N, C-alpha and C positions, 0 to 999 in steps of 0.2 A: 552543196552541203545542206542537209535538212536542218531546219530550225528546231529548237527545243519544243516549241508548240506543236510542230508537226509530229515529232516523235511521241509526244504525250498523247496526241489525238489518235495516232495509229497503234498505240500500245494495246495489247489484249491481255486480260487477266489469265487467259488460258495458258499463256507462256510462263506464268509463275510456277515455281516448283512447289509441289504439295508438301506441307510440313506436318509432322506429328508432334504432339505435346505429351510429355510425361506428367502424369497427375498423381498426387498422393492424397487420398481422401482423409477425412477426419478420423477414420478407424485405422489408418495406416496402410490401407490397401493401395497398391500401385497399379495404375492403368496407363495404356498408351492410346491416345485419342487423336482423331483428325476430323476436320470439318468437311462436310460434303458440299457440293455445288460451289467450288472455288472459294471456299472460306466464308460463304454467306449463309450456308445451310445449317442443318442440325449437326450436333456433335455425334460422331460415330465412334464407338469403342472398337478398336481393331485388335487389341491384345490385352490379356489379363496377365500382368507381369508377375514374376515369382515373388512371393511374400518375402520382404526383407526383415531386418531386425527392428525397424522403426515402429513406434507405437502411435504414430499420428500425433494429434494435438492432445496432450495429456494435462489435465488440471492438477495443480499442485495442492494436494490435500494434507500435506504434512503440517503438524502442529508447530506453532512458534511458542516455545516454552522458555525462551531466553529472556532473562530480566536484566535490565541495565541498572547497576548499583550507582546511583547518583551521590547519595550520602548513606551512611549506615542505617538511617531511619527512612530513606526515600528511594523507592524503586520505580522503574518505568518498564511497562510491557504491554502485551496485547491481551485481548479477551481470552485467548487460548490459555495463557498462564493464569489468568484470573479465574478460570473454570477448572483448573487442575489442582486438586487439593494437595497432592504430593509436592508440587512446586511451591505452593503457598506455605506449606509447613516447613519445607527445606529452607526457605528464606525467612522463616519466622514472621510471616506477614500477619499483622493483627488488625489493620485497617485497610480498606479499599476505597479509593476515589475513582468512581466510574463516570467517565465523561463521554461515553458512547451514547448513541441513540438506539434504543430498543434492545439493549443487551441486559439480560437478567442477572441479578445477583444470586448466586447459587448457594451460598453458605451463611445466611443471615443469623443462624444460631451460633456460629463459631467466630464470625468476624464482624467488625463495625464498618458499616457501609455509608457512603454519601454518594448520591447519584445526581448528576447534572446532565440532562440530555442535550448535548451540544451538537449542532450540525457542522459537518466538515465542509463549510462553504467559505470562499474567500471574503464574502461580505459579512460573515458572522463576526461580531465584535468580541473576539476571544479575550481581549484585555479586561473586559467588564467582569470576567469570572475570576480574575486573579486573586482578589481580596478574599472572596468566599472560600476558594480552594486552599489558599495559603493558611487560613484560619483552621481548616480541618487538618491540614498537615501538621501545623503547630500543635494542635491538640494531641495528635497521635504521638508526636515527639515528646511532649511534656509527660505523657503517660508511660513513657518508656517503650512505645510501640514502634512498629515498622509499617509504613504505608505504601501500598502499591497504587500507582496512578496508571490507569489504562483507558484506552478507547477500543476501537475494533482491531486495528493492526498495530497500535503502539507507534505510529509513525507521525501523525500530524497533530491531532487535538491534544493528546496526552503529553506529547513532547513539548508543545507550546505552553501548556500549563506548568510543566516542570521548569522550563526555561524562565517563564514569568516569575515563578517562585524564587528562583535564585536571584533574579534581578530585584524583586521586591523586598525580600527578606535579608539577602546578603549583600545587596548593593552592587552586584556584578554588572559589568557592561553587557550589552547583547552579545558581542563577540566572545567574551569569556564564558558566558553562560551557555551559549550555543555550542562552543567548542567542548566544554566539559560534558554536556549531555550527549553530544555526537560521539565522543570517545567511549562513553559508557554503553551507548546503544547506536551503533553505526547506521542503522537503517532509518533513523529519524529523518523526516522531511516535512516540515510545516508547509501547508499550502501557501501559494503566493500572497494571499491576503493576510494570513497569520504572520508570515515572515516579515512583511512590511510593517504590520502593527508592532511586532516585537522590536524591530529596528528603531521605530519611532517612540517606543514606550519609555516613559520617565517615571520611575518609582517615587 
């Protein structure tokens, strides 16, 4: 009986069955390819398959105009909504708290803006902005206005600010504040550093 070592030593790669690979390019084009020289050579295209209905890798360029209504005077959303005047007017937005980095305020003649360029990094001390942001939200509320809090995607920074506001001004626990904001805007997801800071935050 041959040992395993003998079998391995006597094995030839020429005995391997040549395999083809079906490839879909980023444009959606489908190709059938195989490698030359026993799998170690260059890739050889052997067939251009019929075009299917796929579109390859498609970037989602749709706008996110959905706003989460946290309180009648407090909304949460993305920069898309903050840049869409129809959405702003439909929700009667009068004040905008922009906590994104490098996002322009488009309607300074029509709305009251406050901008804090906060980095969406776990080691950014998000809780240090709570007092300043809450003061701006309070001002809007006292003036009978409606404030939109936004960052880029309306997922991490702005949601953390809104959760912090509920904890600071309304005395809610983290769990209650997070749950209410999540219910209003399901896509929220504070980054891990923000999440931990919110859990540990004492108003």
